[in-house]
C-alpha positions as CSV (number, residue, x, y, z in Angstrom):
1,M,52.7,-9.0,37.6
2,T,51.4,-7.0,34.8
3,T,47.9,-5.0,35.5
4,T,45.6,-3.5,33.2
5,A,44.4,-0.2,33.9
6,E,40.5,0.6,33.7
7,P,39.6,2.6,30.5
8,T,38.9,5.8,31.8
9,A,35.4,7.6,31.0
10,L,35.5,10.5,28.6
11,A,35.7,13.8,30.4
12,A,32.3,16.0,29.9
13,P,32.7,18.8,27.3
14,A,33.4,22.1,29.0
15,L,30.4,24.8,29.6
16,G,29.8,26.9,26.7
17,L,29.7,26.8,23.0
18,H,31.8,24.4,21.0
19,T,32.4,24.9,17.3
20,D,34.2,21.9,16.5
21,L,32.8,19.0,18.9
22,S,32.1,15.7,16.8
23,N,28.5,14.2,17.1
24,E,29.8,11.2,18.6
25,D,31.4,13.2,21.6
26,Y,28.2,15.3,21.9
27,H,26.1,12.5,22.2
28,A,28.6,10.5,24.6
29,D,28.1,12.7,27.3
30,K,25.7,11.4,29.9
31,T,26.2,13.8,32.4
32,S,23.8,16.4,30.6
33,L,20.4,16.5,29.5
34,S,19.4,17.3,25.7
35,S,16.2,18.2,24.1
36,S,15.5,14.7,22.8
37,G,16.4,13.2,26.3
38,A,13.9,15.4,27.8
39,R,11.3,14.5,25.5
40,K,12.2,10.7,26.3
41,L,11.7,11.2,30.0
42,L,8.0,12.1,29.8
43,P,4.9,10.1,28.8
44,P,4.2,8.4,26.7
45,S,7.8,7.3,27.2
46,C,9.4,6.9,30.7
47,P,12.6,7.2,32.4
48,A,13.5,3.6,32.2
49,K,13.5,4.0,28.4
50,F,15.4,7.0,28.5
51,R,18.2,5.3,30.5
52,W,18.0,2.2,28.3
53,E,18.5,4.3,25.0
54,Q,21.5,6.2,26.7
55,D,23.3,2.9,27.4
56,N,22.1,1.1,24.4
57,P,22.7,3.4,21.3
58,Q,20.4,2.3,18.3
59,P,21.8,0.7,15.2
60,A,21.7,2.2,11.9
61,S,18.6,2.1,9.9
62,K,17.2,3.6,6.6
63,T,15.1,6.1,8.4
64,F,18.1,7.5,10.0
65,D,20.3,7.2,7.1
66,Y,17.9,9.4,4.8
67,G,17.7,11.9,7.6
68,N,21.7,12.3,8.1
69,A,22.6,12.0,4.6
70,A,19.9,15.0,3.8
71,H,21.5,17.0,6.9
72,R,25.0,16.1,5.3
73,M,23.9,17.4,1.6
74,V,21.8,20.6,3.0
75,L,24.1,21.7,6.0
76,G,27.6,20.6,4.6
77,N,28.7,18.8,7.7
78,G,28.1,15.3,8.8
79,P,29.2,11.7,7.8
80,D,30.6,10.8,4.4
81,L,27.9,9.7,1.9
82,E,29.1,6.6,-0.4
83,V,27.1,5.1,-3.2
84,V,27.1,1.2,-3.2
85,P,26.3,-0.1,-6.7
86,G,23.5,-2.2,-7.2
87,A,19.5,-2.4,-6.8
88,R,20.2,-5.1,-4.1
89,W,22.6,-5.4,-1.2
90,D,22.1,-9.0,-0.2
91,D,25.2,-10.4,-2.1
92,G,28.5,-11.0,-0.2
93,K,30.4,-8.0,-1.7
94,S,27.6,-5.4,-1.2
95,K,27.4,-6.3,2.5
96,K,31.5,-6.1,2.9
97,K,31.4,-2.8,1.3
98,I,28.4,-1.6,3.5
99,A,30.1,-3.0,6.7
100,E,33.3,-1.0,5.7
101,I,31.6,2.2,5.1
102,R,29.6,1.7,8.4
103,E,33.1,1.1,10.2
104,R,34.3,4.5,9.0
105,G,31.4,6.2,10.1
106,G,29.9,6.8,6.7
107,I,26.4,6.2,5.1
108,P,26.0,3.8,2.4
109,L,23.3,4.9,-0.3
110,K,22.0,3.2,-3.4
111,Q,22.5,5.6,-6.4
112,H,18.5,6.8,-6.4
113,E,19.0,7.7,-2.7
114,M,22.1,9.9,-3.6
115,Q,20.1,11.5,-6.4
116,M,17.2,12.1,-3.7
117,V,19.4,13.8,-1.2
118,T,21.3,15.9,-3.8
119,G,17.8,17.1,-5.4
120,M,16.5,17.9,-1.7
121,A,19.6,20.2,-1.4
122,A,19.2,21.8,-4.5
123,A,15.6,22.6,-3.7
124,I,16.6,24.2,-0.5
125,R,19.3,26.5,-2.5
126,R,16.3,27.6,-4.5
127,H,13.7,28.2,-1.9
128,P,14.1,31.9,-0.8
129,L,13.7,32.0,2.8
130,A,15.3,28.6,3.4
131,A,18.3,29.6,1.5
132,A,18.7,32.8,3.5
133,L,18.3,31.0,6.7
134,L,21.2,28.5,5.7
135,D,23.5,30.7,3.9
136,P,27.1,29.4,4.6
137,A,28.3,32.9,4.2
138,Y,26.5,34.0,7.7
139,G,26.4,30.8,9.7
140,A,28.0,27.5,10.4
141,P,26.2,24.1,11.1
142,E,26.2,21.7,14.0
143,Q,27.7,23.7,16.9
144,S,27.2,22.2,20.6
145,G,26.4,24.0,23.6
146,F,26.5,23.2,27.4
147,W,25.0,25.0,30.5
148,I,24.0,24.7,33.9
149,D,20.3,24.9,34.7
150,E,19.9,27.2,37.5
151,P,16.9,26.0,39.3
152,S,18.0,22.4,39.2
153,G,21.9,22.5,38.8
154,I,21.9,20.0,36.1
155,R,24.2,20.2,32.8
156,R,22.0,20.9,29.8
157,R,23.0,20.6,26.3
158,V,22.0,21.5,22.6
159,R,23.3,20.8,19.3
160,F,22.2,23.5,16.8
161,D,21.7,22.2,13.4
162,W,22.7,25.9,12.2
163,L,23.9,28.7,14.2
164,P,24.0,32.1,12.3
165,S,27.3,34.1,12.6
166,M,25.7,37.7,12.1
167,Q,23.9,38.6,15.2
168,S,23.4,42.2,15.0
169,G,19.6,42.0,15.2
170,R,16.9,39.4,16.7
171,L,18.7,35.8,16.7
172,I,16.6,33.4,14.3
173,V,17.8,29.8,14.8
174,P,16.8,27.3,12.0
175,D,16.6,23.7,12.3
176,Y,16.4,21.3,9.5
177,K,13.8,18.4,9.3
178,T,12.7,16.1,6.7
179,A,9.4,14.6,6.3
180,A,6.9,12.7,4.2
181,D,4.7,15.5,4.2
182,A,5.8,18.9,5.0
183,S,2.4,20.6,5.0
184,D,0.9,22.9,7.7
185,D,-1.5,20.1,8.7
186,A,0.9,17.3,8.8
187,F,3.5,19.2,10.7
188,Q,1.1,20.4,13.2
189,K,0.3,16.7,14.2
190,A,4.2,16.0,14.1
191,I,4.6,19.1,16.8
192,D,2.6,17.1,19.2
193,K,3.8,13.6,18.3
194,Y,7.6,14.5,18.6
195,G,7.4,17.4,20.9
196,Y,8.8,20.0,18.5
197,N,7.3,22.6,20.7
198,Q,9.7,21.2,23.6
199,Q,12.4,21.7,21.0
200,A,11.8,25.1,20.1
201,A,11.7,26.1,23.7
202,W,14.8,24.3,24.5
203,Y,16.9,25.8,21.7
204,E,15.5,29.2,22.6
205,D,16.4,28.9,26.0
206,A,20.0,27.4,25.0
207,A,20.8,30.5,22.9
208,Q,20.2,32.8,25.8
209,A,21.9,30.7,28.4
210,L,24.9,30.8,26.0
211,G,24.6,34.5,25.4
212,L,24.0,34.2,21.9
213,G,20.5,35.7,21.9
214,D,18.0,37.4,24.2
215,Q,14.1,36.8,24.7
216,A,13.2,37.5,21.4
217,T,15.4,34.5,20.0
218,E,13.2,32.3,17.6
219,L,13.5,28.8,16.3
220,L,12.4,28.2,12.6
221,F,11.7,24.6,11.5
222,I,12.8,24.1,7.7
223,V,10.7,21.0,6.9
224,Q,11.5,19.2,3.4
225,E,9.8,16.4,1.7
226,K,11.7,13.5,0.7
227,T,10.0,12.9,-2.6
228,A,10.1,15.2,-5.7
229,P,9.7,17.9,-6.1
230,Y,10.9,18.2,-2.4
231,L,9.0,20.8,-1.3
232,V,10.0,23.1,1.5
233,N,7.9,24.7,4.4
234,V,9.4,27.1,7.0
235,I,7.2,26.8,10.1
236,G,7.5,28.8,13.4
237,L,5.5,27.9,16.7
238,D,3.0,30.5,18.2
239,F,3.8,31.6,21.9
240,F,1.3,29.3,23.6
241,A,2.9,26.2,21.9
242,R,6.3,27.3,23.0
243,E,5.5,28.0,26.6
244,I,3.8,24.4,27.0
245,G,7.0,23.1,25.5
246,R,9.0,25.0,27.9
247,A,6.7,23.9,30.9
248,K,7.2,20.3,29.9
249,N,10.8,20.7,29.7
250,R,11.0,21.7,33.2
251,A,9.0,18.8,34.2
252,A,11.6,16.8,32.2
253,I,14.5,18.4,33.9
254,E,13.3,18.0,37.3
255,T,12.6,14.3,36.4
256,F,16.2,13.9,35.2
257,A,17.5,15.5,38.3
258,E,15.5,13.4,40.7
259,C,16.7,10.3,38.8
260,T,20.2,11.1,38.8
261,D,20.2,11.6,42.5
262,S,18.4,8.6,43.4
263,G,19.9,6.3,40.6
264,R,16.3,5.0,40.1
265,W,14.8,5.3,36.7
266,P,11.3,4.0,36.9
267,G,9.1,2.6,34.1
268,Y,5.3,2.6,33.8
269,A,3.9,1.6,37.3
270,D,6.9,0.4,39.4
271,D,4.9,1.0,42.7
272,N,1.4,1.4,42.4
273,P,-1.2,0.4,39.7
274,N,-2.0,3.1,37.2
275,Y,-5.8,3.7,37.3
276,L,-7.1,4.9,33.8
277,P,-10.5,6.4,32.4
278,L,-11.7,5.4,29.0
279,P,-10.5,7.9,26.3
280,G,-12.7,11.0,26.5
281,W,-14.3,10.2,23.1
282,A,-15.3,6.9,24.1
283,E,-16.6,7.9,27.5
284,T,-18.9,10.4,26.0
285,R,-20.1,8.0,23.5
286,D,-20.8,5.4,26.0
287,K,-22.3,7.6,28.5
288,E,-24.8,8.9,25.8
289,I,-25.8,5.1,25.0
290,Y,-25.8,3.2,28.0
291,L,-26.0,5.4,31.0
């Protein structure tokens, strides 16, 4: 009788810094917690959503394509970019071509989209501070790290957009982001919406845990608009923003450890109802009018 061997799970990457780990292998490790995963564990999300997204990778979308394509052009590492001719892609030939590109792990782009990401990369190279932070002579893209969180014992991971190779002074870690609006006001709202203060604290802690930097390590966001003239804004977060992010990370780590131990990934209100007040502004308004 012939038996078929069960597929073996990929071994978790070793602790420490990895300079050549693929993006796919990095994200395939479900034994460790990343910065984006930590943010998904906390409200307004919940552990059940985190677990679902871990087990069900999201399909490609134009939003992710633009971000990944810009990363490829700006950082010099990532999936291949291929132009598919035509203003519309609803014919059979275009659909077949797009499927082939996706199968190879590439990103299909229209001609004007390729021009967009090429223009974005050129604008980065013209920006004095962003160009210095991403100088290929003094750093490398897409490096991954894994370490043990001492208080909880869980594995944590990080994937640096860019890691400087010259570390004689204070380590500055740049992180590249695309946005519709790179102004201070817009990004301040994005910090709260997307938990970028948690990311900053996570990456700074990662650099220290991996022996790359000390407590003076700082993450700077290089934020770039996706429409001409592709303006760039280099943004740091103040001490309190990062400390709040660090405290939220700790809550997420403890949640991850508890869920991992119990095998239970709760949703919004699994055992007891959640009692909610009115939003603060509505309560103030209605108390003045009706009470």
